[in-house]
ZARODO-900863 format. One record per residue (C-alpha): y, z, x; residue in one letter. Coordinates in steps of 0.001 Angstrom, whole numbers, plus 524288, in hexadecimal, padded with zeros to 5 digits. Example, Ala and Ser with C-alpha at 12.3 -4.5 7.8 and 13.67 -1.06 7.14 Angstrom:
% ZARODO-900863
7EE6C81E788300Ca
7FBDC81BE483566s
//
This chain:
% ZARODO-900863
859795244A773EAm
860C0530C2771D5a
86EB95324A77688i
8751E53F5C777EFd
8829B53C1C77303d
88CBA546E677580p
8967D540AE76D1Dv
88E5E53C6D761CCq
8815A544D47629Cg
873E9540F3765D7t
86FC0534DF75F95e
862AD52DAA75F95t
8645951E71760BEe
858A25155175C4Cr
852A250D9476725p
856FB4FFCD767B8a
84D5F4F4EC7636Ba
84BD34E90676B44v
842934DD8C766A3s
83C1C4E63775CF9g
8383E4F08F766DFt
83D684FE23769E8t
843EA5007B77726t
84B1450B2077DB0d
855E45023B7823Ft
8628A5079E77C9Cp
86C154FED87747Bs
8789E4FA7377992v
8801D504A877262w
876FF50FD87751Es
8788350CDC783CFs
886D550BE4782B8l
889F9516C4779CFr
88957521A07835Ap
8937251A1A78BCCl
89D1F5180278098v
89AAE525C577C0El
89F0652ADA78991r
8AA8D5215378A71l
8AF0E5258477C62h
8ADDC5336477F1Cf
8B5F7533F478B98y
8C0055296478723a
8C1815313A77A61g
8C25B53DEB7813Dl
8CC2B5399178BE4l
8D43A52FD6784E1i
8D48D53653777EAa
8E01653EDA77B23p
8E8635324577D8El
8E33952C8F770C3l
8E6E6538AA769B5l
8F4BF5386876EEFv
8F55A52A0476B1Fa
8EFF852BB375D39a
8F8BC537B575AFEt
904D75307E75F1Fs
9009A524137581Bg
8FE7F52B4C74B8Dl
90C275310674C8Fl
911935238C74FDBy
90B3251DA474442a
91121527E573B29l
91E835261F7414Bs
922175193273A04f
923165209C72D8Eq
9292D52CC373463a
9342B524047396Ee
937B351FAE72B73k
93A4D52DED7286Av
940085329B73530a
9499E5279E735CCy
94C235246772761r
95A9A5259D72946h
95B0651A97733A2e
950E95129472CFAl
955015130971E1Er
961C3510E5716EFv
965535106370870p
963A05023E7047Ba
96FFB4FA8D70159g
973134EE516F9E4d
977394E618705A7r
975424E62871480t
97F5C4E3DF71E4Dv
97D914D89472858p
974024DC0E73331l
97E8A4D8C073D54s
987214E3C073781a
97BB24EC937388Bq
97A914E924746B5l
989314EB73748F3d
987B24F8C37431Ea
97D114FC3174CEFa
985014F72175805r
990E64FF1475322a
9885E50B3A75358a
9836150871760AEh
98D6B500997689Ep
985E4502D37751Cd
979344FCE876F63g
9750D4EEB376EDDt
96E584E9D27628Cv
9617A4E2D9765EBt
95B2F4E103758A2s
95BDF4E51674ADFv
951CC4E77073FD1r
958CC4E4BC732A5p
955E44EC80726D0s
949C04E67C7202Bs
949A44EE5C71386e
9526B4F58E70AE1d
956CA502DA71028g
952FC4FFC571E2Ce
95C3C5006D7295Bt
95F284F5F373362t
95A7B4F949740BCr
963594F49574BBFv
95C8E4F55E759B9m
965854F7B076545m
964E24FAF8773A7t
96E3950558778A5t
970A550B7078620p
968A3517A878214t
95CD45104377BB7t
94FCC51217781F0e
949CB5059078829e
940D14FF9B77EB6g
94789505B577331k
95306502A0769E8s
95D87509A3761D9l
95ADF5064E7541Ea
96755507B774C31v
9647F5085673DBAf
96F17501AC73542v
97074502C072649d
96F994F48272280p
977BE4F65C7168Fy
9836F4FD9D71C84t
981514FA7B72B70a
981D55099D72D8Bg
97A4F50FA6738B1i
96F3C5186273401r
96B0651C9C741D6g
964945189274E7Fe
957A351B017549Bl
950215169A760A6t
946E050B9075D3Fs
93AE050729764D4y
931EB4FB3A763E3g
9303A4EF8D75A73s
92CD84F7F874FA1s
939CD4FFB475091g
9340950CEF75381a
93E4751834751C7l
93E90524A175964p
9333C52B8D752A3l
929B45200675377r
92E9E51C6C7610Et
92BBA52A20765EEw
91DB852A387600Dl
91B9151CD2764DAs
91EF052004772AAe
9163652C35771AEl
90B845240B76DAEh
90D4B519CE77820r
9106F521FD783F7h
912895302E7805Dl
920E952F46783D0h
91D0A52D8279275l
921AD51F5379375g
919AB515BF79AEBe
9106C51EF37A0A5p
90C885249279365g
90871516E578EDFr
8FBBE519677969Fi
8F7EF523AE78CEEy
8F8A051AED780FCs
8F2BD50F307888Ae
8E701517B078CE9l
8E4F851C4677F03a
8E54250EDC779AFa
8DC8D509FF78459s
8D1FB51367780C9w
8D3CF51421771DCl
8CBDD5076476F20w
8C13750B03778BFa
8BFCD518BE77301v
8BFD85139A764E1a
8B614508967674Cl
8AD2B511E876F0Fg
8ADC951BCE763DCg
8AA54510C475A0Dl
89EA150CB776195l
89A0C51B347627Fl
89C1051D5E7543Dw
895AC5112874F33t
88A79512727589Eg
8863051F4E752EEr
87A8551FF07496Ak
87DBB5248573B91r
876E45242372EB5t
8812F51D91726CDs
88CD051429728DDk
895A151E8372220r
893DC5277272DB6a
899C951CFE73619l
8A63451BC672E78l
8A845529EA729F9t
8A6935373D72F51p
8989453D1072D5Ce
8974E5460E72198r
892F1553F3723F6g
893EC552BD73337a
8989A55E9273B01t
89D0556195748BDg
89D86556FB752ECr
8963154DD974A4Er
8A0FC54EDF73F89r
8ABB854CE2749DCt
8A47A540E274F65l
8A39653B4E74187s
8B17C53C5573F21l
8B5385373874CA5h
8ACB752B5B74B3Cg
8AEC15274273D0As
8BD62527A373E8Bl
8BCC0520B574B5Eg
8B524515D174512l
8C01A5140E73AD3w
8CAB4514A1744FDa
8C48350CB374F89v
8CA734FFB474C05t
8D8435052274B33g
8D67250C92757F7l
8D26E5003075F5Av
8DDB44F88B75988l
8E74F5034075D04l
8E218503AB76B13s
8E34D4F46B76C7Ea
8F0F94F3A7766EFt
8F5534FF6776EC5g
8F08F4F8FD77BAFl
8F8DB4ECF1778B0t
905804F32377D28w
8FF5C4FC5478705s
9035A4FB5279546r
8F6FE4F68879C38f
8EDEB4F195791D9a
8F94E4EBBD78AAEg
8FBD04E2607959Ae
8EE674DDCC7958Bn
8EE6D4DC36786DAi
8FB5F4D42578797g
8F58C4CB6D79246a
8E9D04C81B789F1v
8F1F54C61577E1Dq
8FB1C4BC2D7855Bd
8EF134B53E78AFCq
8E9BC4B38C77CEEl
8F63F4ADE077891g
8F99B4BA1877042g
9072A4BE0F77628a
910FB4C14A76C2Ct
91B484B5FE76AB0p
92A034B8BB76A7Dv
9344F4B17676316v
93E224ABFE76C23s
94C3A4AF2376B18a
950AF4A939777B8t
95CB34A0A1774BBl
95928496A277F77e
94AC84959A77C1Eg
94BBE48E9376F21g
93F8C4911C766C2g
935C64950077095t
930884A2DA76F78g
930F04AC5F77A7Cg
9227E4AD8077B77d
91F4749F2477B65g
920E749EE576CC3h
928194935576675e
930DC494D175A7Dg
92A51491A974DE1h
92F8248B3274105g
93E6648D667422Bs
93F2248EF0750EEg
9462D4862B75A6Cg
9540B488487544Fg
952CB4855D745ABs
95B2C48CB073B6Ch
94ED04915673496a
9545748FD37274Cg
96197495DD72A3Dm
968FD48B1072321e
9736E490D671AB8g
9724849E16720CCm
97EA44A5D471E81e
986D44A74672B10g
97F4F49D51732A7m
9888E491E87303Ce
98F7D48E6C73CC0g
987F04981274544m
9803048DF574CA7e
985DE48952759C2g
990A3493D275A16m
990FE4985076823p
992034A6FB76AF3g
98E9B4AA1675C7Bk
981F04B0D2757E4e
97D454B20074A0Ei
97C0A4BFC7744CFs
96FD74C7D3743B6v
9707B4C5BB7352Ad
96F994B6F173663l
964A64B86774043a
95D0B4C0427366Fv
95FDB4B5DF72BAAv
95B154AB4C7350Fa
94E684B2F37375Ba
94C3C4B52772855r
94EC54A66272678q
944054A438730AAa
93A5A4AC0472871g
93B0A4B9AB72DF2l
93AD04C431723B2d
938674D2BC7223Dg
93D664DC2972D07p
944034D647738A6l
948444D9CB74692a
953714D24874C5Cv
955334D20A75AAAt
9634A4CE9E75E6Bl
966ED4C3A0767E5p
967894C68A77607a
96D224BE02780CDe
965A24B0C978001g
95DE64B465773C4s
95ED44B3C57652Fg
95BC54BBF2759ADy
94D7E4C03C75810v
94A094C3A674987v
93C5D4C8F4747AAa
934624CE1073C0Be
92FDB4DBE073D87t
9270F4DD6D73275d
919C14E210737C6t
913C64E4F372A38q
908C74DB6B72678f
90B0E4D06672516p
913D34D1A0730DAv
920EE4CB1973231r
923B74C9E074067l
92A344BC1F74227d
936354BA9D74A46s
940AF4B07C74CCBv
94B3D4AF03756ACa
9591A4AAD8751E1v
963324A40675989d
96F324ACDE7593Dp
978CD4A10A75AC9a
97424499B474E64n
969AB4A18674720g
95F3649777749FBm
9511749C0774B8Fi
94DBE499BB759C0m
93FD749E6975950d
9369C4A48C74F74e
929A54AB7D750BDl
920AE4AE377458Dr
916604B8CB7465Cf
90CB54AFD87407Ea
90E304A72874D31d
90A914B28375669y
8FDB84B0E575D4Bp
8F2D04B7A6755C4l
8F11A4C14D76141l
8FFA54C47B7613Ca
8FEEE4C711752DDq
8F3CD4D07075419l
8FA4C4D79775EFDt
9065F4D97A756ECr
8FE424DE3174B86f
8F7124E79F7540Eg
902A74ED1175B23i
90A8C4EEDE74E3Bd
8FEA04F5D17484Ea
8FDA34FEA3753E5h
90C5C5020C75266m
90B1750414743B0g
913BD4F96873F3Bv
90AA14EED373AE6f
907B14F2FC72CF8l
912424FD9E72BD3g
90DC050A36724E2l
8FFA150663723FCv
8FF2550314732A8n
90545510B4735DAq
8FBA15183272D84l
8F089510EC7338Ca
8F4FB5144B740CDl
8F6FE5225473D0Aa
8E92F5230573768a
8E31451C7A74333l
8EA0F5261F74C0Da
8E5F4531AE743D3l
8D7EC52CC874433a
8D8A852BA27534Cl
8DDBF5394C75426i
8D25453E7E74C28l
8C86353666753E8i
8CD1C53BBD76064i
8CD9754A3275B09v
8BFA2548A1755A8w
8BB1D5425D762D6g
8C04F54E8476A1Dy
8BA2B557347603Er
8AD07550FD7629Cm
8AE58552BC7711Aw
8B1155618D76E82w
8A5E35635C764DBq
89C6455E6C76FACr
8A0E8568B677945r
895C7571AF77E34p
8961457EE17766Bt
88E255872177FB3r
895C75912878774g
8A330595E97868Cr
8A98358C7778F3Ar
8B1FE581E578845l
8ABC15749D78A9Cr
8AF93567077858Da
8A6C955D5B77F3Eg
89C8D555D6786BFr
89EE5547A678AD1a
8956E53CDC7889Da
88B5153BAF7933Fp
88F26535BD7A037r
888B6529FC7A5FCg
8877C5221F798C7a
88ABF515BD7A04Bw
87F0D516B87A8C4r
876235160379CFEk
87BCE5092579871v
873DF4FD9679CA4p
87BAC4F4D17A6B2p
87B854E92879D71a
881EF4F13079307r
88B404F89079C14l
890BF4ED177A33Dl
897DA4E6D879722p
89D074F474793CCv
8A2884F5BF7A1BAv
8A83B4E8427A1BDv
8AEA74EAC779449a
8B4214F75A798D5a
8B9894F0F67A56Da
8C0574E68679CE9l
8C5E44EFF379389a
8CAA24F8BB79F33g
8D14D4ECAE7A5B5w
8D8304E87F7991Cf
8DBC84F6067951Dv
8DEF14FC437A236p
8E07650AFB79E80l
8D39850A02797B0l
8CD38505487A3EEg
8D40050EBF7ACB3i
8D09451A917A415s
8C284515A27A238l
8C0DB515C17B17Fv
8C6D3523317B220a
8BD985282E7A7E7f
8B1C1522E87AEBCl
8B69D527DD7BC21a
8B8FE5358F7B637l
8ABD3535147AF55d
8A4E7531087BBE8g
8AB8A53C487C369a
8A7915462A7B99El
8995F5415F7B9CFg
89926542D97C82Bl
89F1C550C97C7A4l
894B7554327BD5Fs
8899354F8F7C5A2r
88F4E5567A7D1B7a
8900D562FF7C9F4r
882565616D7C47Ea
87D3755ECF7D288a
8836A56ADF7D7F4r
87ECD573467CBE4g
//
């Protein structure tokens, strides 16, 4: 049967063969294709502006990691020395520079020439952010201070771009934009994949690469489809990981993760709690009050059982090293009723994300949590979120994100160009491109349409903004159809 496809041109499909005979009954794909085409067209047309903003801000965010190293090189780097001063002295220097602040955590220098980052809260610090004081580990001199945000320690440049990407600097209401974009990205990408792979072509090469010698709309379609094919896996993963911390769908994803036993465990630093983790996780290995190999540790003699005394942050770090933690560390200082928490922060592969809780009275390991003991689902969630943030594989991850964002920008631009190239050219009045024919769903056999409706309803329930906007699309499309028929009847 011949299908007049306003997006992809007129194509002739072969009749389906059933039991060795020829029949006019359309295949599953040929009956569903007009419906997918219309949905892809309208979703791409109306959601693409949001995706374009998300892709552009995401591209800038991916590049900001390296830009930070240049913009803040004075704060981040110092001439390497022969000997570092104690970490406690570096904290004292930060406190002296900001006597109105409270030190909450510290990230010791992990390589030659790197500064120590002391995290503080001050009366002027925004909620959810910290003041990062950069200390020369060789002299305890203050190199500067900058606002820091998030577990990755984003500095002002990256924080500004991150907030632009997440909510357009509009706060909580602005998160609707990013969640709406993430909610539709996977649907538009998979719909495009079906349309592109379902086309007839003379060679497999035409599936993977742009068509040689093509011109006009056919060339634009070839660029749009082939690049989309290469990018579709990454786009779907970006959509899925972006939804994990969205406002509405994120709650549903978290509930499902908890039901499947994939909640992220937390090391317990509660002094009264012994070795039981705060998320039902019990201490492993050296938990439950052992010294974890601290015998003979300099400065530990006589510390145990001394009321009102706390070990220094230096000895807490030594205790964590003795417990097997290596690489970059972040140390959360004790609060009332809790001990030190020392955690690895190396997200490079293979990751080092173990953590321990250290008793501030005697340096014993109260609890420890190995990343290898995370539930598999929690590990995958951590990998996915870190990859979305660009910290999983460092520069490789950031370049991949930048390439994916650039690909999405090009796909959107080519999509709009195809729409413009389909516009009627007769007459002088400026007109937009034609939409796919209305009423495609009525041509789908009920046995094939019902599973599609059920799947769409489930997806809309689980991803609420997808469901709400889909209903709005259908209502608008129906209203436009009624208006068109009314005009035709009057004319």
